[in-house]
N, C-alpha and C positions, 0 to 999 in steps of 0.2 A: 542749386538741384545737385550738386554732387553729394553734399552733407545729407540732404533727405535719403538720397540712394543708398548712402551708408548705413544711416540709421535704421532704415528699414532692412538692409540687409542683417545688420548685426541683430535686430530682433528676430529675423527669421529666423537665423542660425542658434540664437538663444532657446527660441523654442524647440527647433531641431534637439538640440542637447537636452532640455529637459524631457523631450520625448524617449529619447534613448536611454537615460536615467531612469525613466517609469518601465521601461521594456526590461533592462536589465533586472530593476528590483521584481519587475513581474515573474520573470524568468527563474530567479532564484526561490522566490515563494512557490510557485510551481513545483520545483525540484524538492522542497521541504516536505509540502503538502503530499507528495509522493514517496517520502521517506516515512512520513507518520502514518500515511496508508499501510505501510507495510508492516510497521511496528503494529498497528493495530490489528493487523489479521493475523499477525503470530501470536497475539496476547488473547485472542479470540479462539484460536486453537488450543492454547493453554488453560483456559478459563475453565473449562467443566471438568478437566481433569485434575487441577488443582483442587478444587471445591471435594471432588469426590475422595482424592488422597486425605484432604483434611477430613473429611468426615472418616473415612477406615482407618485413620492414623491415630484417632483417639484412644488416648491408655487411660479406659476404667473398667472395672470389673462387669459392672451389668449391661454389657452392650453383646447381646445374643447376637446378631447378624454378622459380627466379626469373629466371634469364637464359634459358632457353627457352622462356617463357610472357610474354605480357602482362599488362597490370594488370587484362583479363578474367577469366583464370584466377584470380584473389583472389576477383573477386565471383562467380565461379561456384562457389565453396567457400563464400563466405562467406553468401550470401543462403540456400543452404539449411540451414545450421546455425544463423543466425539464425532462421530460421522454425521451425525444429522446436523450438528452445528455446523460441522463445514460445509455440508450440502446447502444447507440453508444462506449461510454467510457468503460462500464463493461464487455462488451461480452467476448473478451478475456481474462480477469482475472476469469471471473466466468468459463467459461469452462477448464481453467488451474485449476482450485479450486475442479471443479467436476471432471477431469482427479487426481487428486492427490487422492480424497475419494475413488475413484473405483480402486485404486489400491493399497491402503495402509487398512489394516485390524484394525477394532476400537476395543480400547483396554480400560479397565476399570481399573483405580488402579496404573496409571504412566508406566514407561518404564519397569518395572519389569514384571515378569510373572504373567500378569491378565488376565483375561477370556475375551473371544472372544465374541462380539455380535453375 
C-alpha cells in the first residue's frame, strides 16, 4: 500500500515538474515573441523611408524628378508615406496598450506593496 502511494505521488510530482517546465518554456517564448514584435514595428517604420531613400539616391543622369527638385521634395513624399504606414500598422497595438493601461493600476516600487498613483 505504501509503495502504491509513493508511486502515485512520484508520478504526480513528475507531471507537476513537466508542467512547470512547459510553463517556463512558454514564458520564454512569449518574451521572444514580444521582442520580435518590437523589431517588426521598427522595421515597418523604416521600410518606406528606406525605399524612398534608395529611389532618390540613384546616381544616373536622366532622372528629372531628382534633378528638378530639392531635398524638400523627398521629405514632402516621405513624411505622409511614413505617417500613413505608422497610422495603419500601429492602430491596433496602440489600442491594446491603452486598454492594458486603463485596466491595470499604476504602481511605484516594483511588484510588492507600492503605493498607487
